[in-house]
DOVOBA-326732 format. One record per residue: residue in three letters; chain; x, y, z of N, C-alpha, C in turn. Coordinates in nm, 4 decimals, always signed. Last residue first. Layout:
ALA;A;X;Y;Z;X;Y;Z;X;Y;Z
...
END
This chain:
VAL;A;+5.5643;+15.7190;+8.5153;+5.5043;+15.7814;+8.6690;+5.3948;+15.8538;+8.6141
VAL;A;+5.8263;+15.5083;+8.4403;+5.6416;+15.4696;+8.3898;+5.5949;+15.5618;+8.5501
GLY;A;+6.0286;+15.3448;+8.4663;+6.0236;+15.4955;+8.4455;+5.8766;+15.5430;+8.4269
LEU;A;+6.0369;+15.1104;+8.5900;+6.0811;+15.1718;+8.4697;+6.0586;+15.2944;+8.4144
ASP;A;+5.9540;+15.1795;+8.8668;+6.1126;+15.1466;+8.8240;+6.1426;+15.1188;+8.6755
LYS;A;+5.7158;+15.2490;+8.8250;+5.8421;+15.3774;+8.8500;+5.9522;+15.2720;+8.8412
LEU;A;+5.6230;+14.9475;+8.7604;+5.6287;+15.0527;+8.6548;+5.7133;+15.2466;+8.6747
GLU;A;+5.6844;+14.8721;+9.0651;+5.7445;+14.8007;+8.9259;+5.7525;+14.9368;+8.7994
GLU;A;+5.4866;+15.0243;+9.2034;+5.6353;+15.0422;+9.2074;+5.7473;+14.9500;+9.1066
LYS;A;+5.2577;+14.9720;+9.0838;+5.3257;+15.1280;+9.1031;+5.4530;+15.1050;+9.1277
VAL;A;+5.2658;+14.7233;+9.2082;+5.2213;+14.7552;+9.0524;+5.2865;+14.9253;+9.0189
ARG;A;+5.2487;+14.7665;+9.4718;+5.3341;+14.6497;+9.4442;+5.3443;+14.6888;+9.2776
ALA;A;+5.0044;+14.8997;+9.5297;+5.1138;+14.9459;+9.5537;+5.2483;+14.8629;+9.4792
LEU;A;+4.8253;+14.6765;+9.3872;+4.8255;+14.8145;+9.3802;+4.9600;+14.8982;+9.4016
TYR;A;+4.8973;+14.4607;+9.6094;+4.8722;+14.4737;+9.4699;+4.8997;+14.5901;+9.4411
THR;A;+4.8429;+14.4638;+9.8967;+4.9358;+14.5240;+9.8267;+4.9882;+14.5154;+9.6824
ASP;A;+4.6019;+14.2449;+9.9171;+4.5559;+14.3995;+9.9565;+4.7331;+14.5011;+9.9155
ASP;A;+4.4073;+14.1215;+9.7359;+4.5784;+14.1144;+9.7069;+4.5952;+14.2242;+9.7847
PRO;A;+4.1402;+13.8688;+9.6365;+4.1956;+14.0084;+9.7102;+4.3533;+13.9962;+9.7359
TYR;A;+4.2185;+13.8644;+9.2874;+4.1791;+13.9242;+9.4447;+4.1253;+13.8500;+9.5270
GLY;A;+4.4837;+13.6592;+9.1917;+4.3374;+13.7011;+9.1423;+4.3556;+13.8560;+9.2631
TYR;A;+4.6466;+13.4766;+9.0958;+4.6751;+13.5871;+9.0324;+4.5590;+13.6778;+9.0220
ASN;A;+4.6453;+13.2766;+9.3313;+4.5940;+13.2653;+9.1682;+4.5933;+13.3859;+9.0786
MET;A;+4.7832;+13.3833;+9.4854;+4.8726;+13.2795;+9.4277;+4.7399;+13.2555;+9.3217
GLN;A;+4.6343;+13.5948;+9.5862;+4.7351;+13.6161;+9.5073;+4.8142;+13.5453;+9.4621
GLY;A;+4.2602;+13.5315;+9.5148;+4.3746;+13.5452;+9.5796;+4.5090;+13.5831;+9.5033
GLY;A;+4.0250;+13.4695;+9.3855;+4.1161;+13.3493;+9.4375;+4.2793;+13.3867;+9.4929
SER;A;+3.8943;+13.6724;+9.1104;+3.8949;+13.5883;+9.2752;+4.0196;+13.4834;+9.3232
THR;A;+3.9267;+13.7463;+8.8707;+3.8825;+13.8261;+8.9705;+3.8646;+13.7957;+9.1142
SER;A;+4.2701;+13.7162;+8.7259;+4.1394;+13.6813;+8.8196;+4.0888;+13.7619;+8.8884
THR;A;+4.5169;+13.8941;+8.6936;+4.4124;+13.8356;+8.5515;+4.3163;+13.7136;+8.6094
LYS;A;+4.6792;+14.1165;+8.7453;+4.5613;+14.0618;+8.8085;+4.4412;+14.0432;+8.6721
HIS;A;+5.0128;+14.1505;+8.6099;+4.8588;+14.2240;+8.6459;+4.7813;+14.0956;+8.7052
HIS;A;+5.3244;+14.2761;+8.6658;+5.2214;+14.1789;+8.7122;+5.0491;+14.2596;+8.6668
ILE;A;+5.5298;+14.3397;+8.4001;+5.4307;+14.4476;+8.4584;+5.3687;+14.2989;+8.5576
GLY;A;+5.6622;+14.1428;+8.2416;+5.7468;+14.1667;+8.4144;+5.6797;+14.2963;+8.4666
ASN;A;+5.5656;+14.1393;+8.0160;+5.7229;+14.2116;+8.0024;+5.7764;+14.2239;+8.1501
TRP;A;+5.3790;+13.8604;+7.9317;+5.3718;+13.9130;+7.9710;+5.5665;+13.9381;+7.9593
ILE;A;+5.4252;+13.7459;+7.5508;+5.4613;+13.7410;+7.6669;+5.4682;+13.8493;+7.7813
VAL;A;+5.3729;+13.5734;+7.2469;+5.3652;+13.7188;+7.3103;+5.3664;+13.6573;+7.4488
SER;A;+5.6708;+13.3364;+7.1781;+5.4890;+13.3532;+7.1996;+5.5390;+13.4775;+7.2816
ASN;A;+5.9209;+13.1623;+7.1226;+5.8401;+13.2746;+6.9961;+5.6910;+13.2968;+7.0589
THR;A;+5.8006;+12.8716;+7.2371;+5.8774;+12.9793;+7.2001;+5.8121;+13.0801;+7.1280
ALA;A;+5.6043;+12.7218;+7.5181;+5.6343;+12.7793;+7.3879;+5.7044;+12.8994;+7.3439
GLY;A;+5.5878;+12.6726;+7.7736;+5.7061;+12.6572;+7.7251;+5.6788;+12.7055;+7.5746
SER;A;+5.3594;+12.7741;+7.9311;+5.3676;+12.6637;+7.8249;+5.4769;+12.6015;+7.7571
THR;A;+5.4582;+12.9536;+8.1279;+5.3225;+12.8519;+8.1315;+5.3367;+12.7228;+8.0458
VAL;A;+5.6498;+13.0823;+8.0163;+5.6510;+13.0291;+8.1197;+5.5431;+12.9535;+8.1897
SER;A;+5.7596;+13.1022;+7.6761;+5.6241;+13.1451;+7.7459;+5.6268;+13.0073;+7.8715
THR;A;+5.9433;+13.2936;+7.5381;+5.9184;+13.1961;+7.5933;+5.8058;+13.1614;+7.7129
GLY;A;+5.9025;+13.5903;+7.3804;+5.9888;+13.5369;+7.4503;+5.9367;+13.3879;+7.4371
ILE;A;+5.8307;+13.9505;+7.3103;+5.8287;+13.8050;+7.2343;+5.9399;+13.7153;+7.3288
THR;A;+5.6185;+14.1485;+7.5159;+5.7659;+14.1162;+7.4861;+5.7190;+13.9642;+7.4113
PHE;A;+5.4519;+14.3947;+7.6771;+5.4121;+14.2609;+7.6516;+5.6010;+14.2516;+7.5866
THR;A;+5.4738;+14.6362;+7.7947;+5.3859;+14.5687;+7.9055;+5.3876;+14.4126;+7.8065
LEU;A;+5.5939;+14.8733;+7.6847;+5.6625;+14.7877;+7.7788;+5.6177;+14.7003;+7.8527
LYS;A;+5.5441;+15.0746;+7.4870;+5.5747;+14.9075;+7.4517;+5.6739;+14.8283;+7.5330
ARG;A;+5.4498;+15.3042;+7.5577;+5.5986;+15.3288;+7.5632;+5.6586;+15.1488;+7.5100
ASP;A;+5.1686;+15.2402;+7.5216;+5.2122;+15.3738;+7.5252;+5.3961;+15.3492;+7.4703
TRP;A;+5.1870;+15.0509;+7.8183;+5.1312;+14.9987;+7.6776;+5.1871;+15.1108;+7.5818
ALA;A;+5.2702;+15.2311;+7.9851;+5.3263;+15.1543;+7.9970;+5.3117;+15.0767;+7.8623
LEU;A;+5.0262;+15.3987;+8.0195;+5.1761;+15.4967;+7.9624;+5.2208;+15.3652;+7.9417
GLN;A;+4.8360;+15.2460;+8.1014;+4.8635;+15.2965;+7.9491;+4.9347;+15.3433;+7.8774
LEU;A;+4.9609;+15.2257;+8.3544;+4.9765;+15.0719;+8.2510;+4.9182;+15.1383;+8.1057
LEU;A;+4.8436;+15.4411;+8.4529;+5.0203;+15.4240;+8.4331;+5.0435;+15.3097;+8.3418
ARG;A;+4.6071;+15.4705;+8.4137;+4.6788;+15.5528;+8.3910;+4.8308;+15.5309;+8.3667
LEU;A;+4.5444;+15.2237;+8.6005;+4.5132;+15.2569;+8.4804;+4.5787;+15.3546;+8.3759
VAL;A;+4.6649;+15.3226;+8.8614;+4.7125;+15.2213;+8.7975;+4.6713;+15.2414;+8.6662
GLU;A;+4.4608;+15.5175;+8.8837;+4.5721;+15.5955;+8.9000;+4.6670;+15.4544;+8.8255
ASN;A;+4.2593;+15.3536;+8.9034;+4.2473;+15.4398;+8.7569;+4.3333;+15.4758;+8.7597
GLY;A;+4.2899;+15.2549;+9.1911;+4.3023;+15.1607;+9.0594;+4.2844;+15.2230;+8.9004
GLU;A;+4.2616;+15.4546;+9.3101;+4.3911;+15.3905;+9.3104;+4.3857;+15.3254;+9.2036
SER;A;+3.9582;+15.5375;+9.2870;+4.0982;+15.6456;+9.2724;+4.2709;+15.5669;+9.2548
ASN;A;+3.8082;+15.2265;+9.1507;+3.8416;+15.3347;+9.2465;+3.9519;+15.4488;+9.2117
ASP;A;+3.7621;+15.0055;+8.9886;+3.7257;+15.1123;+8.9323;+3.7084;+15.2147;+9.1065
PRO;A;+4.0167;+14.7579;+9.0385;+3.9442;+14.8024;+9.0632;+3.8622;+14.9110;+9.0604
LEU;A;+4.1165;+14.5444;+8.7533;+4.1652;+14.6340;+8.8422;+3.9815;+14.7088;+8.9197
TYR;A;+4.2147;+14.2850;+8.5527;+4.1044;+14.3798;+8.6017;+4.2179;+14.4499;+8.7471
ALA;A;+4.3062;+14.1674;+8.2043;+4.3824;+14.2053;+8.3677;+4.2396;+14.2452;+8.4122
THR;A;+4.3478;+13.9184;+7.9880;+4.2514;+13.9835;+8.0463;+4.2639;+14.0409;+8.1808
ARG;A;+4.4898;+13.8277;+7.6564;+4.4905;+13.7998;+7.7930;+4.3976;+13.9723;+7.8619
TYR;A;+4.5358;+13.6847;+7.3878;+4.4478;+13.7498;+7.4099;+4.4912;+13.6873;+7.5682
THR;A;+4.8353;+13.6211;+7.1191;+4.7929;+13.5822;+7.2689;+4.6479;+13.6754;+7.3066
GLY;A;+5.0401;+13.4977;+6.8706;+4.9787;+13.5885;+6.9268;+4.9164;+13.5696;+7.0866
SER;A;+5.3525;+13.3514;+6.8145;+5.1989;+13.3494;+6.8549;+5.1455;+13.4402;+6.9328
TYR;A;+5.5880;+13.4643;+6.4911;+5.5432;+13.4397;+6.6670;+5.3555;+13.4071;+6.6540
PRO;A;+5.7910;+13.3564;+6.2819;+5.6792;+13.3546;+6.3376;+5.6982;+13.3690;+6.4938
GLN;A;+6.1471;+13.5330;+6.2251;+6.0663;+13.4062;+6.2626;+5.9188;+13.4453;+6.2823
GLY;A;+6.2116;+13.8088;+6.1724;+6.1808;+13.6663;+6.0536;+6.1187;+13.5581;+6.0881
PRO;A;+6.4134;+13.7954;+6.4666;+6.3957;+13.8852;+6.3622;+6.3331;+13.7762;+6.2399
ASN;A;+6.3662;+13.7226;+6.7194;+6.4054;+13.6188;+6.6218;+6.3425;+13.6987;+6.4845
PRO;A;+6.3766;+13.9261;+6.9096;+6.4670;+13.8098;+6.9411;+6.4938;+13.7642;+6.7974
HIS;A;+6.2839;+14.2110;+6.7450;+6.2330;+14.1568;+6.8542;+6.3512;+14.0029;+6.8180
GLU;A;+6.3531;+14.4408;+6.6069;+6.3476;+14.4750;+6.7632;+6.3305;+14.3516;+6.8054
PRO;A;+6.2588;+14.3550;+6.3455;+6.4065;+14.3517;+6.3685;+6.4425;+14.3832;+6.5704
GLY;A;+5.9747;+14.1391;+6.3791;+6.0706;+14.2634;+6.3398;+6.2266;+14.2826;+6.3795
GLN;A;+5.8281;+13.8595;+6.3631;+5.9197;+13.9293;+6.4144;+5.9888;+14.0303;+6.3064
ILE;A;+5.4909;+13.8327;+6.2414;+5.6506;+13.7918;+6.2132;+5.6922;+13.8807;+6.2937
GLY;A;+5.2156;+13.6340;+6.3725;+5.2922;+13.7782;+6.2911;+5.4211;+13.7068;+6.2979
ASN;A;+4.8858;+13.6374;+6.5404;+5.0245;+13.6036;+6.4971;+5.0890;+13.6682;+6.4044
ALA;A;+4.7720;+13.9612;+6.7256;+4.7401;+13.8327;+6.6393;+4.8698;+13.7679;+6.6181
PHE;A;+4.6850;+14.0264;+7.1026;+4.8306;+14.0521;+6.9723;+4.7311;+13.9076;+6.8929
SER;A;+4.5124;+14.2249;+7.3011;+4.4788;+14.1125;+7.2252;+4.6381;+14.1468;+7.1260
TYR;A;+4.3433;+14.2966;+7.6181;+4.5191;+14.3124;+7.5497;+4.4921;+14.1532;+7.4736
SER;A;+4.1384;+14.4463;+7.8417;+4.1590;+14.3589;+7.7306;+4.3044;+14.3804;+7.6499
ILE;A;+4.0552;+14.5436;+8.1490;+4.1881;+14.5451;+8.0207;+4.2319;+14.4779;+7.9428
THR;A;+3.8146;+14.6353;+8.3379;+3.8574;+14.5176;+8.2628;+3.9235;+14.5684;+8.1398
ILE;A;+3.7531;+14.7327;+8.6672;+3.8260;+14.7853;+8.5302;+3.8405;+14.6434;+8.5051
THR;A;+3.4490;+14.7092;+8.8699;+3.5666;+14.6683;+8.8388;+3.6022;+14.7234;+8.6680
GLY;A;+3.3226;+14.9101;+9.1499;+3.3044;+14.8436;+9.0241;+3.4422;+14.7970;+8.9357
CYS;A;+3.3177;+14.9282;+9.4915;+3.3565;+14.9841;+9.3875;+3.3229;+14.8792;+9.2430
LEU;A;+3.3214;+14.8010;+9.7016;+3.2330;+14.9533;+9.7432;+3.2297;+15.0138;+9.6036
TYR;A;+3.4733;+14.5928;+9.7438;+3.3013;+14.5843;+9.7481;+3.2573;+14.6793;+9.7106
TYR;A;+3.7268;+14.4568;+9.7351;+3.6710;+14.5915;+9.6836;+3.5274;+14.5835;+9.6434
GLY;A;+3.7884;+14.1637;+9.7920;+3.8295;+14.3018;+9.8919;+3.7887;+14.4273;+9.8250
ALA;A;+3.7047;+14.0191;+9.4727;+3.7124;+14.0546;+9.5862;+3.7834;+14.1371;+9.6654
LEU;A;+3.5219;+14.3230;+9.2681;+3.6435;+14.2191;+9.2613;+3.6417;+14.1901;+9.4172
ARG;A;+3.1874;+14.3558;+9.1217;+3.3034;+14.3527;+9.2483;+3.3948;+14.2337;+9.2335
THR;A;+3.0628;+14.4888;+8.8564;+3.1147;+14.3668;+8.9392;+3.1924;+14.4174;+9.0053
SER;A;+2.9863;+14.6893;+8.6865;+2.9877;+14.6717;+8.8233;+2.9727;+14.5902;+8.9127
ASP;A;+3.2221;+14.8632;+8.4433;+3.1112;+14.7555;+8.4653;+3.1194;+14.7387;+8.6572
ARG;A;+3.4341;+14.9524;+8.1687;+3.4087;+14.9349;+8.3218;+3.2709;+14.8835;+8.3252
THR;A;+3.6931;+14.8346;+7.9290;+3.5707;+14.8755;+7.9921;+3.5423;+14.8768;+8.1384
VAL;A;+4.0021;+14.8594;+7.7253;+3.9162;+14.9420;+7.8679;+3.7969;+14.9624;+7.8466
HIS;A;+4.2280;+14.7278;+7.5249;+4.0741;+14.7881;+7.4997;+4.0300;+14.7658;+7.6929
MET;A;+4.4775;+14.7170;+7.3115;+4.4747;+14.7737;+7.4288;+4.3190;+14.8126;+7.4697
THR;A;+4.6088;+14.5434;+7.0630;+4.5561;+14.6467;+7.1004;+4.5148;+14.6233;+7.2470
GLY;A;+4.9200;+14.5111;+6.8656;+4.7757;+14.4805;+6.9673;+4.7507;+14.5930;+6.9736
PRO;A;+5.2795;+14.4586;+6.7502;+5.1980;+14.5600;+6.7726;+5.0065;+14.4836;+6.8235
PRO;A;+5.5245;+14.3365;+7.0122;+5.4529;+14.3482;+6.9019;+5.3726;+14.4074;+6.8835
MET;A;+5.7964;+14.5563;+7.1987;+5.6372;+14.4515;+7.1661;+5.5928;+14.4420;+7.0184
END
């Protein structure tokens, strides 16, 4: 995973399906850079990115946040590869840990409500040894 930042904020906004709690917002930021020896194309430039993800600010959402922070610390959250969305190569992309990037719109739009998301992401993280 290239160098970047993970920043967490909380506010009183309600996520669809979670009307009794606020929202945890996770902001990930990566500048453009040059790939290191641990990346697929060492010495080649890569395009950075900015991503925002959302969790309910309740006990289960905070548990997932703790796990996502561990995954971040272990450099499991992002990688460099080809963007599924744009087709751009040598880009910072998600590394298989699903995140909700919309506060509404349901599962098909990477948003809430999605009754099984928190359980699914905990399983993904467990499969990666993040417990």
